[in-house]
C-alpha positions as CSV (number, residue, x, y, z in Angstrom):
1,X,-24.7,112.6,-61.5
2,X,-23.5,116.0,-62.9
3,X,-26.1,117.7,-60.7
4,X,-24.8,115.9,-57.6
5,X,-21.2,116.8,-58.4
6,X,-22.2,120.5,-58.8
7,X,-24.0,120.5,-55.4
8,X,-21.1,118.8,-53.8
9,X,-18.7,121.4,-55.2
10,X,-20.9,124.3,-54.0
11,X,-21.1,122.9,-50.5
12,X,-17.3,122.5,-50.4
13,X,-16.8,126.1,-51.4
14,X,-19.2,127.3,-48.7
15,X,-17.5,125.2,-46.1
16,X,-14.1,126.6,-47.1
17,X,-15.4,130.2,-47.0
18,X,-16.8,129.7,-43.5
19,X,-13.5,128.3,-42.3
20,X,-11.5,131.3,-43.3
21,X,-11.2,134.0,-40.6
22,X,-11.8,137.5,-41.7
23,X,-8.7,139.6,-42.2
24,X,-9.7,142.5,-39.9
25,X,-6.5,144.4,-40.2
26,X,-6.7,144.6,-44.0
27,X,-10.4,145.5,-44.0
28,X,-10.4,147.9,-41.1
29,X,-10.9,151.6,-41.9
30,X,-7.7,153.5,-41.9
31,X,-7.3,155.8,-38.8
32,X,-4.8,158.5,-38.0
33,X,-2.0,157.4,-35.7
34,X,-1.2,159.9,-33.0
35,X,2.5,160.7,-32.5
36,X,4.1,161.4,-29.1
37,X,3.6,165.2,-28.9
38,X,4.0,166.1,-25.2
39,X,1.5,168.3,-23.4
40,X,-0.4,169.3,-26.6
41,X,-3.5,170.2,-24.5
42,X,-1.4,172.1,-21.9
43,X,-3.1,170.3,-19.1
44,X,0.3,169.1,-17.7
45,X,1.0,172.7,-16.8
46,X,3.6,175.3,-17.5
47,X,7.2,176.3,-16.7
48,X,8.6,179.8,-16.0
49,X,10.5,181.4,-18.8
50,X,12.1,184.8,-19.5
51,X,11.8,185.7,-23.2
52,X,10.3,188.4,-25.3
53,X,8.5,190.9,-23.0
54,X,10.0,189.4,-19.9
55,X,9.0,186.8,-17.3
56,X,6.3,184.4,-18.4
57,X,5.1,180.8,-18.6
58,X,5.3,178.2,-21.4
59,X,3.6,174.8,-21.6
60,X,5.8,171.9,-20.3
61,X,7.5,170.3,-23.2
62,X,7.3,173.4,-25.5
63,X,10.0,175.9,-26.4
64,X,9.1,179.5,-27.0
65,X,10.6,181.5,-29.9
66,X,10.6,185.2,-30.7
67,X,11.8,186.5,-34.1
68,X,10.5,190.0,-33.7
69,X,9.0,192.2,-31.0
70,X,8.5,191.6,-27.2
71,X,5.4,189.5,-26.6
72,X,4.5,187.9,-23.3
73,X,4.0,184.1,-22.9
74,X,1.3,183.4,-20.4
75,X,-0.7,180.5,-18.9
76,X,-4.4,180.6,-19.6
77,X,-6.7,178.8,-17.2
78,X,-10.4,178.5,-16.3
79,X,-12.2,176.3,-13.8
80,X,-14.4,174.4,-13.2
81,X,-13.8,172.2,-15.0
82,X,-10.0,172.9,-15.2
83,X,-8.9,173.8,-18.7
84,X,-5.5,175.3,-19.6
85,X,-4.1,176.8,-22.8
86,X,-1.1,178.8,-24.0
87,X,-1.5,182.6,-24.3
88,X,0.5,185.1,-26.3
89,X,0.1,188.8,-25.7
90,X,1.9,191.7,-27.3
91,X,1.2,195.0,-25.5
92,X,4.1,196.7,-27.2
93,X,3.1,196.6,-30.8
94,X,4.3,194.2,-33.6
95,X,5.7,190.8,-32.8
96,X,6.3,187.4,-34.5
97,X,6.5,184.6,-32.0
98,X,5.3,181.2,-30.9
99,X,6.2,177.8,-29.6
100,X,7.7,174.6,-31.0
101,X,8.3,171.0,-30.2
102,X,10.5,168.4,-31.9
103,X,8.9,164.9,-32.1
104,X,10.6,161.5,-32.6
105,X,9.0,158.3,-34.0
106,X,8.5,159.3,-37.6
107,X,10.0,157.7,-40.7
108,X,11.1,159.0,-44.1
109,X,8.0,159.4,-46.3
110,X,5.4,159.5,-43.5
111,X,2.5,161.8,-44.2
112,X,2.0,163.9,-41.1
113,X,-0.8,166.2,-40.0
114,X,-0.5,168.8,-37.3
115,X,-3.5,170.7,-35.8
116,X,-4.1,173.4,-33.3
117,X,-7.1,175.3,-31.9
118,X,-6.6,179.0,-31.7
119,X,-8.7,181.8,-30.2
120,X,-8.9,185.4,-31.2
121,X,-12.0,187.7,-31.0
122,X,-13.5,188.4,-34.4
123,X,-12.8,192.1,-34.1
124,X,-9.0,191.4,-34.2
125,X,-8.7,189.5,-37.4
126,X,-5.5,191.3,-38.5
127,X,-3.4,189.0,-36.3
128,X,-2.1,186.0,-38.1
129,X,-2.0,182.5,-36.6
130,X,-0.4,179.5,-38.3
131,X,0.8,176.0,-37.6
132,X,3.8,174.5,-39.3
133,X,5.7,171.3,-39.8
134,X,9.4,171.1,-40.4
135,X,9.9,167.7,-42.2
136,X,13.6,167.9,-41.5
137,X,13.1,168.3,-37.7
138,X,14.8,171.6,-37.5
139,X,14.4,174.2,-34.7
140,X,14.5,177.4,-36.7
141,X,11.1,179.0,-37.1
142,X,12.4,180.9,-40.1
143,X,13.6,177.8,-42.0
144,X,12.4,177.6,-45.6
145,X,11.7,173.8,-45.1
146,X,8.7,174.5,-42.8
147,X,5.3,173.8,-44.4
148,X,2.9,176.3,-43.0
149,X,-0.9,176.2,-42.8
150,X,-3.2,178.8,-44.2
151,X,-3.7,181.9,-42.0
152,X,-6.3,181.5,-39.3
153,X,-9.4,183.6,-39.2
154,X,-10.7,185.7,-36.3
155,X,-13.4,183.2,-35.3
156,X,-13.2,182.2,-31.6
157,X,-11.6,178.7,-31.1
158,X,-11.2,177.5,-34.6
159,X,-8.8,174.7,-35.9
160,X,-5.8,175.2,-38.1
161,X,-4.3,172.2,-39.9
162,X,-1.3,171.4,-42.1
163,X,0.0,168.3,-43.8
164,X,3.6,167.5,-44.8
165,X,5.8,164.5,-45.7
166,X,8.6,163.6,-43.3
167,X,12.1,163.8,-44.6
168,X,13.9,162.6,-41.4
169,X,13.3,160.5,-38.3
170,X,12.3,163.6,-36.4
171,X,9.9,166.4,-37.2
172,X,9.1,169.7,-35.5
173,X,5.7,171.3,-34.9
174,X,5.6,175.1,-34.8
175,X,2.7,177.3,-33.7
176,X,3.1,180.9,-34.7
177,X,1.4,184.2,-34.0
178,X,2.1,187.5,-35.9
179,X,0.8,190.8,-34.7
180,X,1.2,193.8,-37.0
181,X,2.3,197.2,-35.6
182,X,-1.2,198.7,-36.2
183,X,-3.1,195.9,-34.4
184,X,-4.8,196.5,-31.1
185,X,-3.0,194.4,-28.5
186,X,-5.1,191.3,-27.6
187,X,-4.6,187.9,-26.0
188,X,-4.3,185.0,-28.4
189,X,-5.1,181.5,-27.1
190,X,-3.5,178.2,-28.3
191,X,-4.8,174.8,-27.3
192,X,-5.1,171.1,-28.3
193,X,-2.0,170.9,-30.5
194,X,-1.7,167.4,-32.1
195,X,0.5,165.5,-34.6
196,X,-0.5,162.3,-36.3
197,X,0.7,159.9,-39.0
198,X,-2.1,159.8,-41.7
């Protein structure tokens, strides 16, 4: 009788386990959640601007900044297949400049990751490239609240990444290029900027 009761109990447990649907949401592997950064790949085109060295073009949805020097903002493009990217060029010596974009849809305490692909020929590794996040959502590229990535190397098309914790309901992504006075002027490419909640 005891054996029969034990078997009956085991069968009941099996039936119960089979009737429970798997909790896929709880068991699913965590994935980064992209945030609404506009025109991060620059495929939506460019708008004319006058800043720095004069007339130029900046990716739609992005705002250029110059804190030093007179660089040019240019539209890079090759085809086929069509591929666009932002270009900075400083023929007149030293400059400190870049682009930024404020993004909504974040919450206090969110862990955010921003990335960008940058291009610079290896022979010109003296030029600094960084990506930054302002957790406060500010628009000043000199703000002490910005968390900057490590300096990029001179390898062609490599990725820079930075992580920060949101302290507001908006955050701002900055991509920055710094060319020293003794550097040989060169074209710096920026592409595939992204922001995600991680």
